[in-house]
N, CA, C and O atoms as a GROMACS GRO file, in nm:
protein
  292
    1MET      N    1  -1.324   0.924   0.409
    1MET     CA    2  -1.260   0.838   0.330
    1MET      C    3  -1.131   0.896   0.288
    1MET      O    4  -1.044   0.812   0.262
    2LYS      N    5  -1.098   1.028   0.274
    2LYS     CA    6  -0.983   1.075   0.249
    2LYS      C    7  -0.883   1.041   0.348
    2LYS      O    8  -0.770   1.006   0.314
    3ILE      N    9  -0.922   1.050   0.471
    3ILE     CA   10  -0.821   1.008   0.587
    3ILE      C   11  -0.778   0.853   0.561
    3ILE      O   12  -0.660   0.815   0.563
    4THR      N   13  -0.868   0.785   0.540
    4THR     CA   14  -0.860   0.630   0.514
    4THR      C   15  -0.761   0.604   0.389
    4THR      O   16  -0.675   0.515   0.386
    5ILE      N   17  -0.785   0.683   0.303
    5ILE     CA   18  -0.689   0.664   0.164
    5ILE      C   19  -0.547   0.714   0.208
    5ILE      O   20  -0.449   0.651   0.169
    6ILE      N   21  -0.533   0.812   0.279
    6ILE     CA   22  -0.391   0.863   0.327
    6ILE      C   23  -0.339   0.768   0.407
    6ILE      O   24  -0.225   0.727   0.383
    7ILE      N   25  -0.408   0.717   0.511
    7ILE     CA   26  -0.338   0.601   0.604
    7ILE      C   27  -0.297   0.501   0.533
    7ILE      O   28  -0.192   0.450   0.572
    8ALA      N   29  -0.358   0.448   0.420
    8ALA     CA   30  -0.343   0.324   0.365
    8ALA      C   31  -0.234   0.365   0.274
    8ALA      O   32  -0.147   0.279   0.260
    9LEU      N   33  -0.216   0.477   0.208
    9LEU     CA   34  -0.089   0.516   0.143
    9LEU      C   35   0.040   0.515   0.216
    9LEU      O   36   0.143   0.465   0.169
   10ILE      N   37   0.031   0.577   0.344
   10ILE     CA   38   0.122   0.591   0.434
   10ILE      C   39   0.178   0.450   0.474
   10ILE      O   40   0.298   0.421   0.477
   11GLY      N   41   0.078   0.371   0.502
   11GLY     CA   42   0.124   0.206   0.547
   11GLY      C   43   0.183   0.147   0.397
   11GLY      O   44   0.291   0.087   0.404
   12ILE      N   45   0.134   0.156   0.291
   12ILE     CA   46   0.207   0.114   0.171
   12ILE      C   47   0.359   0.169   0.159
   12ILE      O   48   0.455   0.096   0.136
   13ILE      N   49   0.364   0.276   0.174
   13ILE     CA   50   0.513   0.345   0.175
   13ILE      C   51   0.590   0.279   0.262
   13ILE      O   52   0.692   0.218   0.228
   14ALA      N   53   0.544   0.287   0.385
   14ALA     CA   54   0.620   0.240   0.502
   14ALA      C   55   0.651   0.084   0.501
   14ALA      O   56   0.756   0.039   0.549
   15SER      N   57   0.563   0.012   0.449
   15SER     CA   58   0.596  -0.132   0.424
   15SER      C   59   0.707  -0.139   0.314
   15SER      O   60   0.802  -0.216   0.330
   16LEU      N   61   0.695  -0.056   0.196
   16LEU     CA   62   0.814  -0.071   0.107
   16LEU      C   63   0.933  -0.021   0.174
   16LEU      O   64   1.034  -0.090   0.164
   17LEU      N   65   0.939   0.070   0.231
   17LEU     CA   66   1.054   0.140   0.300
   17LEU      C   67   1.121   0.008   0.406
   17LEU      O   68   1.239  -0.028   0.405
   18ALA      N   69   1.046  -0.030   0.466
   18ALA     CA   70   1.081  -0.153   0.558
   18ALA      C   71   1.139  -0.265   0.468
   18ALA      O   72   1.237  -0.328   0.507
   19ALA      N   73   1.086  -0.291   0.356
   19ALA     CA   74   1.147  -0.404   0.270
   19ALA      C   75   1.273  -0.367   0.236
   19ALA      O   76   1.370  -0.443   0.242
   20GLY      N   77   1.276  -0.243   0.197
   20GLY     CA   78   1.433  -0.186   0.148
   20GLY      C   79   1.525  -0.212   0.248
   20GLY      O   80   1.634  -0.266   0.229
   21LEU      N   81   1.474  -0.165   0.382
   21LEU     CA   82   1.557  -0.162   0.510
   21LEU      C   83   1.604  -0.304   0.526
   21LEU      O   84   1.723  -0.331   0.543
   22PHE      N   85   1.516  -0.387   0.521
   22PHE     CA   86   1.548  -0.537   0.565
   22PHE      C   87   1.655  -0.593   0.438
   22PHE      O   88   1.739  -0.681   0.458
   23MET      N   89   1.634  -0.526   0.312
   23MET     CA   90   1.732  -0.587   0.207
   23MET      C   91   1.855  -0.532   0.237
   23MET      O   92   1.954  -0.604   0.218
   24VAL      N   93   1.872  -0.420   0.278
   24VAL     CA   94   1.995  -0.346   0.303
   24VAL      C   95   2.056  -0.415   0.427
   24VAL      O   96   2.162  -0.477   0.420
   25ARG      N   97   1.982  -0.402   0.544
   25ARG     CA   98   2.047  -0.451   0.680
   25ARG      C   99   2.017  -0.612   0.687
   25ARG      O  100   2.105  -0.695   0.707
   26GLY      N  101   1.903  -0.637   0.672
   26GLY     CA  102   1.881  -0.783   0.678
   26GLY      C  103   1.889  -0.836   0.812
   26GLY      O  104   1.877  -0.763   0.910
   27GLY      N  105   1.908  -0.949   0.821
   27GLY     CA  106   1.905  -1.019   0.968
   27GLY      C  107   2.069  -1.092   0.975
   27GLY      O  108   2.166  -1.065   0.905
   28PRO      N  109   2.059  -1.177   1.068
   28PRO     CA  110   2.178  -1.274   1.109
   28PRO      C  111   2.203  -1.349   0.976
   28PRO      O  112   2.321  -1.349   0.940
   29THR      N  113   2.124  -1.405   0.904
   29THR     CA  114   2.144  -1.483   0.821
   29THR      C  115   2.080  -1.446   0.673
   29THR      O  116   1.995  -1.357   0.676
   30GLU      N  117   2.106  -1.493   0.569
   30GLU     CA  118   2.047  -1.456   0.432
   30GLU      C  119   1.898  -1.495   0.433
   30GLU      O  120   1.810  -1.417   0.396
   31GLN      N  121   1.876  -1.613   0.476
   31GLN     CA  122   1.738  -1.672   0.495
   31GLN      C  123   1.657  -1.563   0.571
   31GLN      O  124   1.558  -1.510   0.520
   32GLU      N  125   1.705  -1.531   0.697
   32GLU     CA  126   1.616  -1.446   0.781
   32GLU      C  127   1.592  -1.312   0.705
   32GLU      O  128   1.484  -1.254   0.707
   33LYS      N  129   1.700  -1.270   0.639
   33LYS     CA  130   1.695  -1.127   0.560
   33LYS      C  131   1.588  -1.133   0.449
   33LYS      O  132   1.511  -1.038   0.430
   34ALA      N  133   1.586  -1.256   0.372
   34ALA     CA  134   1.482  -1.264   0.273
   34ALA      C  135   1.333  -1.297   0.337
   34ALA      O  136   1.231  -1.261   0.278
   35LYS      N  137   1.331  -1.360   0.450
   35LYS     CA  138   1.207  -1.388   0.517
   35LYS      C  139   1.119  -1.258   0.581
   35LYS      O  140   0.997  -1.249   0.588
   36ARG      N  141   1.210  -1.172   0.621
   36ARG     CA  142   1.168  -1.041   0.667
   36ARG      C  143   1.134  -0.957   0.555
   36ARG      O  144   1.026  -0.899   0.557
   37MET      N  145   1.214  -0.943   0.456
   37MET     CA  146   1.172  -0.857   0.332
   37MET      C  147   1.048  -0.918   0.272
   37MET      O  148   0.954  -0.843   0.249
   38ALA      N  149   1.039  -1.033   0.248
   38ALA     CA  150   0.919  -1.104   0.176
   38ALA      C  151   0.786  -1.064   0.259
   38ALA      O  152   0.685  -1.029   0.199
   39HIS      N  153   0.791  -1.070   0.386
   39HIS     CA  154   0.691  -1.049   0.462
   39HIS      C  155   0.638  -0.905   0.457
   39HIS      O  156   0.518  -0.882   0.446
   40ALA      N  157   0.740  -0.800   0.467
   40ALA     CA  158   0.701  -0.665   0.430
   40ALA      C  159   0.647  -0.653   0.294
   40ALA      O  160   0.545  -0.586   0.286
   41LEU      N  161   0.692  -0.701   0.193
   41LEU     CA  162   0.649  -0.692   0.073
   41LEU      C  163   0.505  -0.747   0.048
   41LEU      O  164   0.431  -0.701  -0.038
   42THR      N  165   0.474  -0.848   0.130
   42THR     CA  166   0.355  -0.922   0.140
   42THR      C  167   0.229  -0.811   0.196
   42THR      O  168   0.113  -0.802   0.156
   43TRP      N  169   0.299  -0.734   0.298
   43TRP     CA  170   0.193  -0.645   0.373
   43TRP      C  171   0.174  -0.524   0.266
   43TRP      O  172   0.072  -0.455   0.276
   44ARG      N  173   0.254  -0.502   0.182
   44ARG     CA  174   0.254  -0.401   0.089
   44ARG      C  175   0.159  -0.431  -0.010
   44ARG      O  176   0.082  -0.340  -0.042
   45ILE      N  177   0.150  -0.552  -0.070
   45ILE     CA  178   0.055  -0.608  -0.174
   45ILE      C  179  -0.076  -0.610  -0.100
   45ILE      O  180  -0.177  -0.563  -0.152
   46ALA      N  181  -0.077  -0.669   0.033
   46ALA     CA  182  -0.230  -0.671   0.083
   46ALA      C  183  -0.276  -0.538   0.101
   46ALA      O  184  -0.389  -0.511   0.060
   47LEU      N  185  -0.196  -0.440   0.165
   47LEU     CA  186  -0.252  -0.314   0.173
   47LEU      C  187  -0.295  -0.243   0.038
   47LEU      O  188  -0.389  -0.163   0.039
   48SER      N  189  -0.230  -0.271  -0.068
   48SER     CA  190  -0.247  -0.206  -0.193
   48SER      C  191  -0.390  -0.264  -0.247
   48SER      O  192  -0.483  -0.189  -0.279
   49VAL      N  193  -0.398  -0.417  -0.254
   49VAL     CA  194  -0.523  -0.451  -0.291
   49VAL      C  195  -0.649  -0.412  -0.210
   49VAL      O  196  -0.761  -0.402  -0.261
   50ALA      N  197  -0.619  -0.390  -0.067
   50ALA     CA  198  -0.727  -0.354   0.016
   50ALA      C  199  -0.779  -0.201  -0.004
   50ALA      O  200  -0.896  -0.165   0.011
   51LEU      N  201  -0.671  -0.119  -0.042
   51LEU     CA  202  -0.698   0.014  -0.083
   51LEU      C  203  -0.788   0.014  -0.208
   51LEU      O  204  -0.892   0.081  -0.216
   52PHE      N  205  -0.740  -0.068  -0.307
   52PHE     CA  206  -0.814  -0.066  -0.427
   52PHE      C  207  -0.961  -0.111  -0.412
   52PHE      O  208  -1.050  -0.045  -0.466
   53LEU      N  209  -0.989  -0.215  -0.346
   53LEU     CA  210  -1.108  -0.276  -0.316
   53LEU      C  211  -1.206  -0.168  -0.263
   53LEU      O  212  -1.321  -0.147  -0.301
   54ALA      N  213  -1.121  -0.089  -0.148
   54ALA     CA  214  -1.205  -0.001  -0.075
   54ALA      C  215  -1.256   0.117  -0.167
   54ALA      O  216  -1.365   0.169  -0.143
   55ILE      N  217  -1.185   0.154  -0.261
   55ILE     CA  218  -1.194   0.277  -0.338
   55ILE      C  219  -1.312   0.220  -0.432
   55ILE      O  220  -1.396   0.304  -0.464
   56ILE      N  221  -1.328   0.092  -0.480
   56ILE     CA  222  -1.416   0.060  -0.585
   56ILE      C  223  -1.557   0.042  -0.499
   56ILE      O  224  -1.666   0.074  -0.547
   57LEU      N  225  -1.544  -0.010  -0.378
   57LEU     CA  226  -1.664  -0.014  -0.299
   57LEU      C  227  -1.722   0.116  -0.268
   57LEU      O  228  -1.842   0.138  -0.278
   58SER      N  229  -1.628   0.206  -0.230
   58SER     CA  230  -1.674   0.342  -0.208
   58SER      C  231  -1.756   0.398  -0.319
   58SER      O  232  -1.861   0.458  -0.302
   59TYR      N  233  -1.696   0.372  -0.440
   59TYR     CA  234  -1.769   0.419  -0.570
   59TYR      C  235  -1.896   0.350  -0.583
   59TYR      O  236  -1.996   0.407  -0.625
   60VAL      N  237  -1.893   0.233  -0.550
   60VAL     CA  238  -2.033   0.160  -0.579
   60VAL      C  239  -2.124   0.199  -0.490
   60VAL      O  240  -2.243   0.201  -0.522
   61MET      N  241  -2.080   0.238  -0.357
   61MET     CA  242  -2.179   0.244  -0.249
   61MET      C  243  -2.243   0.415  -0.268
   61MET      O  244  -2.345   0.459  -0.214
   62GLY      N  245  -2.164   0.476  -0.347
   62GLY     CA  246  -2.208   0.612  -0.376
   62GLY      C  247  -2.126   0.723  -0.267
   62GLY      O  248  -2.158   0.842  -0.257
   63TRP      N  249  -2.018   0.657  -0.193
   63TRP     CA  250  -1.960   0.762  -0.102
   63TRP      C  251  -1.860   0.850  -0.168
   63TRP      O  252  -1.828   0.953  -0.109
   64ILE      N  253  -1.800   0.821  -0.294
   64ILE     CA  254  -1.716   0.908  -0.356
   64ILE      C  255  -1.777   0.914  -0.506
   64ILE      O  256  -1.848   0.826  -0.554
   65GLN      N  257  -1.741   1.029  -0.568
   65GLN     CA  258  -1.790   1.054  -0.689
   65GLN      C  259  -1.686   1.108  -0.784
   65GLN      O  260  -1.616   1.200  -0.741
   66PRO      N  261  -1.667   1.067  -0.900
   66PRO     CA  262  -1.584   1.107  -1.012
   66PRO      C  263  -1.580   1.279  -0.984
   66PRO      O  264  -1.682   1.342  -0.954
   67THR      N  265  -1.455   1.338  -0.999
   67THR     CA  266  -1.450   1.490  -1.011
   67THR      C  267  -1.509   1.549  -1.147
   67THR      O  268  -1.557   1.661  -1.160
   68GLY      N  269  -1.495   1.453  -1.243
   68GLY     CA  270  -1.538   1.563  -1.383
   68GLY      C  271  -1.433   1.658  -1.442
   68GLY      O  272  -1.463   1.751  -1.517
   69ILE      N  273  -1.309   1.628  -1.403
   69ILE     CA  274  -1.193   1.713  -1.437
   69ILE      C  275  -1.179   1.688  -1.588
   69ILE      O  276  -1.146   1.574  -1.622
   70PRO      N  277  -1.202   1.795  -1.699
   70PRO     CA  278  -1.209   1.783  -1.825
   70PRO      C  279  -1.049   1.748  -1.864
   70PRO      O  280  -0.954   1.802  -1.807
   71LEU      N  281  -1.037   1.654  -1.966
   71LEU     CA  282  -0.908   1.596  -2.012
   71LEU      C  283  -0.844   1.698  -2.101
   71LEU      O  284  -0.722   1.693  -2.116
   72ASN      N  285  -0.915   1.791  -2.164
   72ASN     CA  286  -0.852   1.891  -2.252
   72ASN      C  287  -0.798   1.990  -2.184
   72ASN      O  288  -0.737   2.070  -2.256
   73GLY      N  289  -0.800   2.015  -2.061
   73GLY     CA  290  -0.731   2.133  -1.989
   73GLY      C  291  -0.814   2.247  -2.000
   73GLY      O  292  -0.780   2.354  -1.951
   0.00000   0.00000   0.00000
């Protein structure tokens, strides 16, 4: 499960960086630039939601447990 979370986080960061790159470099037209950036941001949102749902499902199935770290330190 740890590897899946790490891969998802790397994918989220990569799509965010791609959107930034498309914003700066873009395409031949402004419309193409906006389309590529929106597509990359859509992937970022989809990966974030999928990661959140996977963590919730893993907790419900008992695959992961809370660590019990005390809040008082």
